[in-house]
C-alpha positions as CSV (number, residue, x, y, z in Angstrom):
1,M,0.0,0.0,0.0
2,A,2.0,2.9,-1.3
3,H,-0.6,5.4,0.0
4,L,0.1,4.4,3.6
5,N,3.8,5.0,3.3
6,I,3.3,8.4,1.7
7,L,0.7,9.3,4.3
8,Q,2.9,8.2,7.1
9,I,5.8,10.3,5.8
10,G,3.3,13.2,5.9
11,V,2.3,12.5,9.4
12,L,5.9,11.9,10.4
13,S,6.9,15.3,9.0
14,L,4.0,17.0,10.8
15,I,4.7,15.3,14.2
16,A,8.4,14.6,14.2
17,V,10.1,17.3,12.3
18,G,8.4,20.0,14.2
19,S,6.9,21.6,11.1
20,V,3.9,22.8,13.1
21,F,4.7,26.5,13.2
22,A,2.7,29.7,13.5
23,D,1.9,29.8,9.8
24,N,0.5,26.2,10.0
25,P,-2.5,25.9,7.6
26,C,-4.0,23.3,9.9
27,L,-4.7,26.0,12.5
28,K,-7.3,27.5,10.3
29,G,-9.3,24.2,10.2
30,P,-10.8,22.5,7.3
31,P,-11.5,24.6,4.2
32,V,-15.2,23.5,4.0
33,P,-17.9,23.3,6.7
34,K,-18.3,19.6,6.2
35,N,-17.6,16.8,8.6
36,A,-15.3,14.0,7.3
37,A,-17.9,11.4,8.2
38,E,-20.2,13.1,5.7
39,C,-17.7,12.1,3.0
40,C,-16.6,8.7,4.3
41,V,-17.6,6.8,7.5
42,T,-14.4,5.3,8.8
43,P,-13.7,2.8,11.6
44,F,-13.5,4.6,15.0
45,L,-12.0,4.2,18.4
46,V,-14.7,5.9,20.5
47,E,-18.2,7.1,19.9
48,P,-18.4,10.7,18.6
49,S,-19.8,12.0,21.9
50,A,-16.8,10.7,23.8
51,F,-14.5,12.4,21.3
52,M,-16.4,15.6,21.4
53,S,-16.2,15.7,25.2
54,C,-12.4,15.5,25.0
55,H,-12.4,17.9,22.1
56,S,-14.4,20.6,24.0
57,K,-12.1,20.3,27.0
58,W,-8.7,20.5,25.2
59,I,-9.0,22.0,21.8
60,G,-8.1,25.5,22.9
61,Q,-4.8,24.3,24.4
62,T,-4.2,22.1,21.4
63,K,-4.5,24.9,18.9
64,R,-2.3,27.1,21.0
65,Q,0.4,24.4,21.1
66,M,0.1,23.8,17.3
67,A,1.3,27.4,16.8
68,M,4.4,26.8,18.8
69,E,7.8,26.0,17.3
70,G,10.1,23.3,18.6
71,I,9.5,19.8,19.7
72,P,5.9,18.8,19.0
73,R,3.8,18.7,22.2
74,G,1.4,16.0,23.1
75,C,-2.2,16.3,22.2
76,C,-4.4,16.3,25.3
77,V,-7.5,15.8,23.1
78,A,-6.0,12.4,22.0
79,E,-4.8,11.5,25.5
80,C,-8.2,12.2,26.9
81,V,-9.7,9.9,24.2
82,M,-7.2,7.2,25.0
83,N,-7.8,7.5,28.7
84,S,-11.6,7.2,28.1
85,T,-10.9,3.7,26.6
86,S,-8.3,2.7,29.2
87,L,-5.9,2.1,26.3
88,Y,-3.2,4.5,27.6
89,S,-1.0,4.2,30.6
90,N,2.4,5.7,31.4
91,G,3.3,6.6,27.8
92,K,2.2,3.3,26.4
93,I,-0.8,2.3,24.3
94,D,-2.2,-1.2,24.5
95,R,-2.0,-2.1,20.8
96,E,-4.0,-5.3,21.2
97,A,-6.9,-3.6,22.9
98,L,-6.8,-0.7,20.4
99,T,-6.9,-3.2,17.5
100,K,-9.9,-4.9,19.1
101,L,-11.8,-1.6,19.5
102,Y,-11.1,-0.5,15.9
103,L,-12.0,-4.0,14.5
104,D,-15.2,-4.1,16.6
105,S,-16.2,-0.8,14.9
106,T,-15.8,-2.4,11.4
107,K,-18.1,-5.3,12.0
108,S,-21.1,-3.6,10.4
109,M,-19.0,-1.9,7.7
110,A,-17.8,-2.9,4.3
111,P,-15.5,-5.9,4.6
112,E,-12.5,-4.2,3.1
113,W,-12.3,-1.9,6.2
114,N,-10.9,-4.9,8.2
115,K,-7.7,-5.1,6.2
116,I,-7.4,-1.3,5.8
117,T,-7.7,-0.9,9.6
118,L,-5.1,-3.6,10.4
119,D,-2.7,-2.1,7.8
120,A,-3.2,1.3,9.3
121,I,-2.6,0.1,12.9
122,D,0.5,-1.6,11.8
123,G,1.8,1.4,9.8
124,C,1.0,3.9,12.6
125,F,2.7,1.9,15.3
126,K,5.8,1.4,13.0
127,M,5.8,5.2,12.4
128,A,5.5,5.9,16.1
129,D,8.3,3.5,16.9
130,A,10.5,5.2,14.2
131,I,10.1,8.6,16.0
132,K,10.1,7.3,19.6
133,D,12.9,9.6,20.7
134,E,11.0,12.6,19.5
135,I,7.8,11.4,21.2
136,E,9.7,10.9,24.5
137,A,11.3,14.4,24.2
138,G,7.8,15.8,23.8
139,A,6.7,14.0,26.9
140,K,9.5,15.6,29.0
141,L,8.6,19.2,28.0
142,T,7.6,21.7,30.7
143,P,4.6,24.0,30.4
144,A,5.3,26.9,28.0
145,F,2.3,29.0,29.1
146,D,0.1,29.5,32.2
147,G,-2.2,26.5,32.7
148,E,-0.7,24.3,30.0
149,Q,-1.1,20.6,30.7
150,I,1.7,18.4,29.3
151,C,0.3,15.3,27.7
152,H,2.3,12.4,26.3
153,P,2.6,12.7,22.5
154,I,2.1,8.9,21.8
155,S,-1.7,9.3,21.9
156,G,-1.8,12.1,19.4
157,T,0.7,10.4,17.2
158,I,-1.3,7.2,16.9
159,L,-4.7,8.9,16.7
160,A,-3.6,11.5,14.1
161,C,-2.0,8.8,12.0
162,M,-5.1,6.5,12.3
163,G,-7.6,9.2,11.4
164,M,-5.6,10.5,8.5
165,T,-4.8,7.1,7.2
166,L,-8.3,5.6,7.4
167,F,-9.8,8.7,5.7
168,A,-7.1,8.6,3.0
169,E,-7.7,4.9,2.4
170,C,-11.5,5.2,2.2
171,P,-12.6,2.7,-0.5
172,A,-13.6,4.6,-3.6
173,K,-17.0,3.0,-3.6
174,L,-17.6,4.5,-0.1
175,F,-16.2,7.9,-0.6
176,I,-18.7,10.7,-1.5
177,V,-17.2,12.5,-4.5
178,N,-17.9,16.2,-4.6
179,D,-15.9,19.4,-4.3
180,D,-16.3,19.7,-0.5
181,C,-15.3,16.1,0.1
182,N,-12.3,16.3,-2.3
183,K,-11.1,19.5,-0.5
184,L,-11.5,17.8,2.8
185,K,-9.6,14.7,1.6
186,S,-6.7,17.0,0.5
187,Y,-6.8,18.9,3.8
188,H,-6.7,15.8,5.9
189,S,-3.8,14.4,3.9
190,K,-1.8,17.1,5.7
191,C,-3.7,18.0,8.8
192,P,-5.0,15.8,11.6
193,F,-8.6,15.6,12.8
194,L,-9.0,18.0,15.7
């Protein structure tokens, strides 16, 4: 799957190289007022309401951190999501339990999602392993602004990679083709779901 390798390089450059600077186009959000699920329903880790609860609590801090230069900081939205599933503990994600949750979400979906999801999990964990020193450096940062919570980058690394990869690999027969969805696909090839 060449797309996974290209996408992982994109995620790697976003997360590991520290290319998330003040002029980051991802800070502005998607170019269209459409939710990705309106273009392609992908496998998921948690119900949307659980994600939105974490998003509401942490998105302000996450956007502020994305504008900072230097070592990428952990995404507290993602850590909150992982904590809600008991998949995360002490800088580690339970890959087996994560795989089960994702595969459980594919049971009522098109059968090709099973392999796409397994390939994405494998690729995302390999990518995270390749940048483990950068991830650990991010976990050791100190707060840069008043009230900043330091979250471990592993959760954001895995969830960003999974979201971006699954959306990018949406089977053609399931992807709604229109201008807005095409713009969203292009945007999420570079920017994580926030």
